[in-house]
Residue, then its C-alpha position, 0 to 999 in steps of 0.5 A: m743234089g750235091i752235098a754242098d747245096k743240102a749243107q747250104n739250104k740246112i744253113d739257110d734253114l738254121g739261120g732262119q730259125a734263130k732269127e725267128a727265135a730272136g725276133s720272138a724273144t725280143g718282141d720283134k715281129s719283123t725279124e720273126n717273120e723275116g726268120k719265117i721267110d728265110q725257112a721257107k725259101a730254104n725249103l723251096k730251094d730244097a725241094g727245087e733240088k729233089i725235083k732236079d734230082a728227079f729228072k736226072 
């Protein structure tokens, strides 16, 4: 897995955490849920990259 991929996945994860926290603080469930989805996507991308690396 490239450094750039790892960094982008981490940025996506942190963005999702920030969005979730903002939604939670303001009581906006939609934004909170979007943050959780963003984090899940980042985790799936990271897992996919690890699987690709395992088969190299």
